[in-house]
C-alpha positions as CSV (number, residue, x, y, z in Angstrom):
1,M,189.1,-91.7,-12.6
2,L,189.0,-88.8,-10.2
3,E,187.1,-88.3,-6.9
4,V,187.4,-84.8,-5.2
5,R,186.3,-85.1,-1.8
6,G,186.0,-81.9,0.9
7,L,188.6,-79.9,-0.9
8,H,189.5,-76.7,0.6
9,K,192.2,-74.1,-0.5
10,A,193.1,-71.1,1.3
11,F,195.8,-68.4,0.4
12,V,197.5,-66.2,2.9
13,L,198.0,-62.5,1.8
14,H,201.7,-62.2,3.2
15,T,202.3,-58.8,1.4
16,I,199.2,-57.2,2.4
17,D,198.0,-57.7,6.2
18,G,198.3,-61.7,6.4
19,R,194.7,-62.3,6.0
20,E,193.5,-65.7,4.8
21,V,191.3,-65.8,1.6
22,S,189.4,-69.0,0.9
23,A,189.4,-70.0,-2.9
24,L,187.7,-73.5,-2.2
25,R,185.4,-74.4,0.4
26,G,184.7,-78.3,0.7
27,V,184.2,-79.2,-3.0
28,D,183.1,-82.4,-3.9
29,L,182.8,-84.1,-7.4
30,A,183.8,-87.0,-9.6
31,V,185.1,-87.6,-13.2
32,R,184.8,-90.9,-14.9
33,A,186.7,-92.2,-17.9
34,G,185.2,-90.9,-21.2
35,E,183.3,-88.1,-19.2
36,H,183.9,-84.5,-19.8
37,V,182.9,-82.5,-16.7
38,A,182.9,-78.6,-17.4
39,L,183.4,-76.2,-14.3
40,A,181.0,-73.1,-14.7
41,G,180.6,-70.0,-12.4
42,R,181.3,-66.4,-12.3
43,S,185.0,-65.0,-12.2
44,G,186.5,-65.8,-8.6
45,A,184.0,-69.0,-8.0
46,G,187.1,-71.2,-7.7
47,K,187.2,-73.1,-11.1
48,S,190.8,-72.5,-12.0
49,S,192.0,-72.9,-8.4
50,L,190.3,-76.4,-8.6
51,L,192.2,-77.2,-11.7
52,R,195.4,-76.2,-10.2
53,C,195.0,-78.4,-6.9
54,V,194.1,-81.2,-9.1
55,F,197.5,-80.9,-10.8
56,R,199.3,-80.0,-7.7
57,T,200.6,-76.5,-8.8
58,Y,198.4,-75.4,-5.6
59,L,198.6,-77.7,-2.5
60,P,195.3,-78.1,-1.1
61,S,194.7,-76.9,2.5
62,A,192.5,-79.9,3.1
63,G,190.5,-82.6,1.7
64,S,191.6,-85.3,-0.8
65,L,192.1,-86.0,-4.6
66,L,191.7,-89.6,-5.4
67,F,193.0,-90.8,-8.7
68,R,193.0,-94.2,-10.2
69,T,196.1,-94.7,-11.9
70,A,196.7,-97.0,-15.2
71,S,197.7,-99.8,-12.8
72,G,194.3,-99.6,-11.0
73,A,195.7,-98.2,-7.7
74,V,194.0,-95.3,-6.2
75,V,196.2,-92.6,-4.9
76,D,195.7,-89.4,-3.0
77,L,197.2,-86.5,-5.1
78,V,197.3,-84.3,-2.0
79,G,199.8,-86.5,-0.3
80,L,201.7,-87.9,-3.3
81,S,205.5,-87.2,-3.2
82,D,206.6,-84.5,-5.4
83,A,208.5,-86.9,-7.6
84,S,205.4,-89.4,-7.8
85,M,203.4,-86.5,-9.0
86,A,205.9,-85.4,-11.5
87,D,205.6,-88.8,-12.8
88,L,201.8,-88.9,-13.0
89,R,201.7,-85.3,-14.7
90,G,204.4,-86.8,-17.3
91,H,202.3,-89.9,-18.1
92,E,198.6,-89.9,-16.9
93,I,197.7,-86.1,-16.0
94,G,197.7,-83.4,-18.6
95,Y,197.1,-79.7,-18.1
96,V,196.4,-77.2,-20.9
97,S,196.0,-73.4,-19.9
98,Q,195.3,-70.6,-21.9
99,F,199.1,-69.6,-21.8
100,L,202.0,-71.3,-23.2
101,R,205.2,-71.3,-21.2
102,A,208.0,-72.7,-23.7
103,E,211.7,-72.5,-23.5
104,P,213.2,-69.8,-25.5
105,R,215.0,-71.7,-28.1
106,R,212.7,-74.8,-28.3
107,S,210.9,-75.2,-31.8
108,V,207.1,-75.9,-32.0
109,L,207.5,-79.4,-33.4
110,E,210.2,-80.2,-30.7
111,L,208.0,-78.8,-28.0
112,V,204.9,-80.9,-28.8
113,A,207.1,-84.0,-29.7
114,R,208.8,-84.0,-26.2
115,A,205.3,-83.9,-24.5
116,G,204.6,-87.3,-26.4
117,V,208.3,-88.7,-25.4
118,A,207.5,-87.8,-21.8
119,R,204.3,-90.1,-22.1
120,G,206.6,-93.0,-23.3
121,M,206.4,-92.6,-27.2
122,P,209.7,-93.3,-29.1
123,I,211.1,-90.2,-30.5
124,D,210.1,-90.9,-34.1
125,D,206.6,-91.6,-33.3
126,A,206.2,-88.5,-31.1
127,R,207.5,-86.3,-33.9
128,S,205.1,-88.0,-36.4
129,A,202.2,-87.3,-34.0
130,A,203.1,-84.0,-33.2
131,A,203.1,-83.1,-36.8
132,S,199.7,-84.7,-37.4
133,A,198.4,-82.8,-34.2
134,L,199.9,-79.4,-35.3
135,A,198.3,-79.7,-38.9
136,R,194.9,-80.7,-37.3
137,L,194.9,-77.6,-35.4
138,G,196.0,-75.4,-38.2
139,I,199.5,-74.6,-37.4
140,E,201.0,-74.2,-40.7
141,E,204.1,-76.2,-41.4
142,R,206.4,-73.2,-42.0
143,L,206.0,-72.5,-38.4
144,W,207.0,-75.8,-36.9
145,A,210.6,-75.1,-37.0
146,V,210.3,-71.5,-35.4
147,H,210.7,-70.7,-31.7
148,A,207.3,-71.2,-29.8
149,T,208.0,-67.6,-28.1
150,V,207.5,-65.7,-31.4
151,L,204.1,-67.0,-32.1
152,S,200.8,-65.2,-31.6
153,G,198.6,-65.6,-28.6
154,G,196.0,-68.0,-30.6
155,Q,198.8,-70.1,-32.3
156,K,200.6,-70.5,-28.9
157,Q,197.0,-71.8,-27.6
158,R,196.9,-74.5,-30.2
159,V,200.5,-75.4,-29.8
160,N,199.7,-75.9,-26.0
161,L,196.7,-78.1,-26.8
162,A,198.9,-80.1,-29.2
163,A,201.4,-80.8,-26.6
164,G,198.6,-81.6,-23.8
165,T,197.0,-84.0,-26.2
166,I,199.4,-85.8,-28.2
167,S,199.5,-89.5,-26.7
168,P,196.4,-88.5,-24.7
169,P,196.8,-88.5,-20.9
170,R,194.2,-90.3,-18.9
171,L,192.9,-87.3,-17.3
172,L,193.2,-83.8,-19.1
173,L,192.7,-80.6,-17.2
174,L,191.7,-77.7,-19.7
175,D,191.7,-73.8,-18.5
176,E,190.2,-71.7,-21.0
177,P,191.8,-73.4,-23.9
178,V,190.0,-71.4,-26.6
179,S,189.9,-68.0,-25.2
180,A,192.3,-66.3,-28.0
181,L,191.0,-68.4,-31.1
182,D,189.3,-66.9,-34.1
183,P,186.2,-69.0,-35.1
184,A,187.9,-71.2,-37.6
185,N,190.7,-72.3,-35.2
186,R,188.2,-72.5,-32.4
187,E,186.2,-75.1,-34.4
188,A,189.2,-77.1,-34.9
189,V,190.0,-77.0,-31.2
190,L,186.8,-77.9,-30.0
191,S,186.5,-80.8,-32.5
192,M,189.7,-82.3,-31.1
193,I,188.5,-82.0,-27.6
194,A,185.5,-83.8,-28.3
195,S,187.4,-86.6,-30.0
196,L,189.2,-87.1,-26.6
197,S,186.0,-88.1,-24.5
198,D,185.3,-90.5,-27.5
199,S,188.4,-92.1,-26.8
200,G,188.1,-92.4,-22.9
201,V,190.0,-89.7,-21.7
202,A,188.7,-88.0,-18.6
203,V,188.4,-84.2,-19.1
204,L,188.0,-81.6,-16.5
205,S,187.5,-78.2,-17.9
206,V,186.9,-74.5,-17.6
207,F,185.2,-72.6,-20.3
208,H,183.5,-69.2,-20.4
209,D,181.2,-69.6,-23.2
210,L,177.9,-71.5,-23.3
211,E,178.2,-72.9,-26.6
212,A,181.5,-74.9,-25.7
213,I,180.2,-76.2,-22.7
214,E,176.7,-77.4,-24.1
215,R,178.6,-79.0,-27.0
216,L,181.5,-80.6,-25.2
217,A,180.4,-81.5,-21.6
218,T,178.5,-84.4,-20.5
219,R,178.1,-82.8,-17.1
220,V,178.3,-79.3,-15.6
221,V,179.5,-78.5,-12.0
222,V,178.8,-75.0,-11.0
223,L,181.0,-73.3,-8.5
224,A,180.1,-70.2,-6.5
225,D,182.2,-68.7,-3.7
226,G,184.4,-71.8,-3.6
227,R,181.6,-74.3,-3.3
228,V,179.6,-76.5,-5.8
229,V,176.0,-75.2,-6.0
230,A,174.8,-77.3,-8.9
231,D,175.9,-80.4,-10.8
232,G,173.8,-81.8,-13.8
233,P,173.3,-82.2,-17.4
234,P,174.6,-78.9,-19.1
235,A,171.5,-77.2,-20.5
236,A,169.2,-77.5,-17.7
237,T,172.1,-76.8,-15.0
238,L,173.3,-73.8,-16.8
239,R,169.8,-72.5,-17.1
240,D,168.9,-73.0,-13.7
241,S,171.9,-71.5,-12.6
242,E,171.4,-68.4,-14.5
243,L,174.9,-67.7,-15.2
244,D,176.0,-64.7,-17.2
245,L,178.5,-66.5,-19.5
246,E,179.5,-65.2,-22.8
247,V,177.6,-66.9,-25.6
248,A,179.8,-67.6,-28.6
249,R,178.9,-66.1,-31.7
């Protein structure tokens, strides 16, 4: 589904002294359909930068991001036009961060349903699917008509996940989707994420706790200083890498 080859990303600190800071230094990895690849590593290793390069909110400095579309064509996301990339974002590539950026007067149900419509669902089907997703993630029905901006941090995270997974994209990027959740709601979210791989969705994720990674991931790619330093089965790879990640209680 996705093959990352020799990916580099550097930032120029224009507001300081013009120095260049490298976030990614030649990353190679692949994600297959139905596979959940978790990115691990200490803060600053380049995990979120990699996700943003794949989603093209960051333009890579060098390298390629080869994505196999639903039609079977292989495209390089790095050189894709903005219009073509926007079309892929709407239909085939989804991104869920720990923050919800919602339009001020958009209701929760409408926000999630619009994500389904963007992926080709009829509006009635999208509203029905949105209701099911919100209920599964523990968002009470009395909140569906309120503006998403008034929700708590944990509620926003769950709405964000509902929007990201309705009519699931073929490739889903997850950046800390459970960081603000209590144990009960965290369990609902992890169960939903686990079901995505079972349905053939390719998932590339960032989590900061061992339990979530070991439960969900089929493979772990460990980053350090913008490079891949380990790639393999979750338990052994995390143990051998001696990462100081949070263990969920």
